[in-house]
C-alpha positions, 0 to 999 in steps of 0.5 A, a space after each residue: 638248276 644246272 648245277 643241282 643236276 650236276 651235283 645229283 648226277 655225281 652223287 648218283 654216279 658214286 652211289 651206283 659205283 659203290 654199290 658194285 661188289 668187291 670180290 676177294 678171291 683166296 686160293 690155298 694149295 701149298 701157297 696162298 694166292 690172293 686177288 682183289 677185283 672190282 668192276 673191270 679192275 683186278 689186283 694180285 696181292 699174293 704171291 708178291 713178285 720178287 723185286 731185284 735187289 738195288 745196289 746199296 749206295 755207300 754213305 759217306 761218313 761225316 765227322 760230327 763236330 763236337 759242340 762246346 759244352 755250355 755251363 751248367 749254371 746257365 741252363 739251370 733256372 733259379 725260379 721254381 715253377 709252381 705245379 699246375 692244378 689239374 682241371 676236371 675233364 668232361 667225363 669226370 664232370 659227367 660222373 659228378 652230375 649224373 652219377 653211376 646210373 648216368 655212366 651206365 646209361 651212356 655205356 649202354 647207348 655205345 654198346 647198342 650203337 656198336 652192335 648195330 654197326 657190326 651187324 650191318 657190316 656182317 650183312 655187307 659180306 657174302 661168300 660166293 664160293 667156298 671149297 675145302 679139300 683135306 687129306 688126313 693121315 698119321 703114323 698108322 691106320 688106327 691113329 689115322 682113323 682117330 685123327 680123321 674122326 676128330 677133323 670131321 667133328 670140327 670141320 663139318 659143324 664149322 661149315 654148317 655154321 658158316 652156311 647157316 649164318 652167312 649168304 653162301 652160294 656154291 660150297 663143298 667140303 671133302 675130307 679123305 683119310 690117307 691110310 697108306 702114306 699117312 700124308 696131310 694136305 689141305 686145299 681151300 678156294 673161296 671168293 668173298 664179296 663185299 658191298 662198299 656202300 653198305 660198309 659206308 652206310 654202317 659207319 655213317 649210321 653209327 656216327 650219327 647214333 653216337 653223336 645224338 645219343 652219346 656225345 650230345 648227352 655227354 656235353 649237356 650233362 658235363 657242364 659245371 653246375 652253378 651254386 643255385 643249381 646245386 642247391 636246387 638238386 639237394 
């Protein structure tokens, strides 16, 4: 019983740890900064620190020894090998046994399993913060106004789609036209969270679905039929 309690305790520990969200913070303002945080750990991915160049060691040139040429007559095989007959793989046998309908049914099962996996992966992500600030400018006031209108036409619906279809906490978007200097700039700050346990669950579920709905069916119907089975099917 003690061993069982230890195993259950280890499993519970990993479940609790993997249920903690991983935080990915991205900040863009002339340069990209990327940080990853999990529990009490924090890793700075970008910008990378410049490492001092190590002095290159000079490689000693080694003289290549010329190998004596072998007689071509010794390398040639006098016997000609017969071409091997290609064996049908399981996919071809499955097609012969189940036909086009069986293949389409199999592809449909794969499609349903992958759709479910991507839906579960999408649900594992969330946006805690999303702030976008843009300055739009062009050559003159008229061009700036046109560019500002086109930018708003794309940016605001995109933000609305993200907020409507994802779990978003704090968010804001600001677009300002620069009629004086005609400058262009953008600043983005976002923090994305993901639960590792949900990603693992999505992969495990799709693996079992593919195993029972696709792989086992493929193995079952890809066997070579005997003469008696072929006569019964006719």
